N, C-alpha and C positions, 0 to 999 in steps of 0.2 A: 671320165672320159666319156667321150660321147656316143650316138647311135652308131650302126655300121651303114647307113644310108651317107657314105661318104667314098670318094674316087678322084682317082687323078688318072684322066683321060689322054692317050694323045703320045707321040714318039719322044723320047727324051734325047734331043741334039744339041749337045755342049762343043762350044770354043774353049781351049785351052791360050791362057795369058799370063804373063808375069806383072804384079803389080805391086810394085816395092818392095820387090824382091821376094814377092808369096805368089804361090799359083792362084789363080780364080778361074771359073767356068760360066761362061755366058751361053745361056739357052737361045739356040737359034731357031725354033719351032715352037710353038705354042703350044702349052700345058694346060688344058679344062680342066681346073679344079672343083671338086664339090664337096659341101659340108655342111650341116645343119645349122652351126653357129654364124654362116655368113653367105649358104645360097650356092650360087656358084660365080666365079670368078676366072678371068683370064691373065696366065702369068705372060708377065711384059717380057719380049725378047728383043734381044739386039744389046750392043754397048752403052746405049746411052741407059739404061734401067737398071737393073741388080747383075750382082755377079756372087755365086755361091762357090766356096771353098770346099763344093762335095759334104761328105760326113766328116765333120770336125771331131777325129777319132785320136785320141792321143796315143804316142808312138807305143808304149809298152802294153795296149789294147788292140792293137793292129789284126793282132793274132787270132782276137777272137772275133772281132765286128768287121773291120777291114772299112777302108774309104770308099768302095763301092758294095752292090753286091742289091739282093731283093732291098734295102732300104733305101737305096740311091733317091728314087724319086721324090720320096716323102721326104729327107734330108733336104733336099733341093727347095720342096717348097717349105719346108720349116724356116729355111733360108731368105725365102721370099716373105713369107708372113713376116718375121722381124725385122728386115728392111720395111716393110711397108708399115710397120708402124709410124714412121714418120711422114707418112703421105699425108694427104687431104682427108682419103678414103680409105683408113685402114681396116683390111678385114676381120680384123681381132685388137680388143680392146688392149693386150697387155701380153708380155712377153708369158706370161701362165699359160693363159687361154692358146697361145702358140705352140706348146709345151704340148696342151692337151690334144691339140687339132694333130700335131705331130704322132701321139701315140696312134689318134684313128687311123692314118692316113698309113704308117706302117701294118696297123690289124689288116687294113683294105688290100693292100699290096702283099701279103700273103705271109708276111715276117712272123716268126714262132713266138711264144708267148714268151719265153725268156728272153731271147735276145731285144723284143719289141722294149719287156721291163728293162731292162739291162741300158737301152740305147735312151729310153722315157727319164730313168734317174738322172743318165747324163746330163741331158739338155734341161733336166729342170735343177740340177746341180748349178749348172751354169748361169741359170737363172737369180738363184738364189745369192750366187757370187756375186751379183753386180747388183745386189741389194734392193733390186724390184720388189720385193714379194710381201704377201703376209705373213707374217710369226706365227699364226697358228698352222699354216701349211706347210712354213719352214720347217719346223719340228719335226712333222710327221714326215717328210721328203728326209730328214736328215738321219733320224731312226731307221728308216727303208735303205739309204745309203749305206751306213753303218751295218747293217744284218748283211746285205751283198758284199761289203767291203771283207766281212769274215769268210764269206766263200770264196773270193777273189785273188783275197791274200797269198796263198800258196801257190797260186798259179802264177799271177803276176811275179812272186821273187823268182820262181824259176825261170819264168822268160828272160828279166832281168841279168841273172846267173848267165843260162844261155847266150845271150847279146854279149854280155861281157866277156866271158872266155871266148866268144866266136871272133872279137875284136880284137882281144889279145893273139889267137892261132894268126889273125889274118896279119897283125904288124909282124910278128916272129918269121911268119915265110916271107913277107915280101923283103926281110933283111939279106 
């Protein structure tokens, strides 16, 4: 992961849309992004460019991370980095580099080390899942994910049970 001389500057202003049944958010004001990997870039604005889904957090973990918060700007920049891979001048060479930059931007925006690490593992797992990574780095990340899984499994099970119980109570009380 890179040096601390990275930053996201500007006001985050988003417009909400529904596309193909999914929520997406389009940046309306320009963000200036600095990173040692690619220097300074400006995120495109408006509907003709890219749309973000905010932080793609699986629902069992929303209680822990949330789709919004201090990590939101970094999540939107990560979405843009992934989207820009298909452009003529991508800021990063691949998804692995986008994930590394994401971690740097999380740090720059003051996200705690524990939360930053979990979010980094989540995006790296998504990258691995798409099978566009190198096996030696993949094995390292899988070991880290397994270690985190041991810690999160009891909390996740509790959340799932609580959500199931809540849904049951809702159905019973609606009748």
